[in-house]
N, C-alpha and C positions, 0 to 999 in steps of 0.2 A: 848302248849295247842292249839289244833286245833279248828278252828271256824266252825260253821255250814255252809253247802254249800250255803244256801240262803244269808248269809252275805258275803261270799267269792265272790259271783257273782257280788256284788256291789263294791267290792274293786277296786280302780283305777289301781292297779298293775296287775289285771287279765282281765281288759276290753280291747278288741282288738281295734286296730286302723284301719282306712280305708287303704286297701292295704296290710295288714298283710298276708292274704293268698297268695298273689302274691309274697311275699318275700321268701316263702318256696320253695327251688329249687326242692323238691321232688314232687311238683304238676305240674312242667313244662311238663312232658310227657302227662298228662291229658289235659292241655290246647292245646298242639300241636295236639293231637288226635281230639279235638273239632274243631280246625281250619281246619284240614284235612277233617272232616265231612262237614264243611261249603263249602269248595272248591269243594268237590266231589258232593255235592248237586247242586251247580251251574253248574258243568259239566253235571249232569243228566238232568237239565232243558234245557241246550243247546242241548244235544243229542236228547231230546224229540222234541224240536222245529225243528230239522233237520231230524226228522223221522228215527233216528238211535236207534231202540229199543234195540238192543243187548248191545250197549254201555251204554244206559240209565240204563238197568238192572244191569250191572256191577257197574256203578257209584253209584246207589242207595244201592246196597249191601255193598259196601265199606263205604258209608255214614252212614248207620245204624250201622255197626260194629264199626266204629271209634267214633261215637257220644255216643253209649252205653258204649264203653270202656273208653272214656274220662270222661264221667259223673261218672262212677263207680270209676275211679282213683281219681278224684277230691274229691268226697264225702268220699272215704276211707281216704284220706290224711287229709281232714278236721276233721273227727272224731279222727284220730290219734293225730292231733295237739291239739284238745280239751283235750284229755287224758294227753298229755304232759304238757299242761298248768295247768291242775288240780293237777298234782302230782309234780310240780316243786316248790321248796322252794320259799317263798315270797321275800327273800333278794336278789335274782337274778333279775336284771332289766328286764322288759318284752321283750325288744328288743334283749337281749342277751340269753334269754331262749332257743331259737332254736339252737344257737351255742353250748351252754352248754350241751344240751340234745343230739345233734348229735355227739359230740366228744366222748361220752362213747360207741359208737357202736350201739345205738338203732335205 
């Protein structure tokens, strides 16, 4: 017998723990892209300070592309993990749900 979603949200087996999103290896490319965006922004600031406008434009373009891509990746995977957690049986411990779900090819 399924319980309503509002009760399931308060169930301790479905409440996430701090750091759970970082444990999902499928979000790593998103965080790498966000880091690349931060580094290229710093390079753009350095290039602007040294009056290298061509390098600044290139760095800013890479920064914008990597930050937008990284945010999109992380938010997509966050939504995917919410769907996995919502459709996973309760008897599977929360920390093992990721492994259980990823082993069936999803």
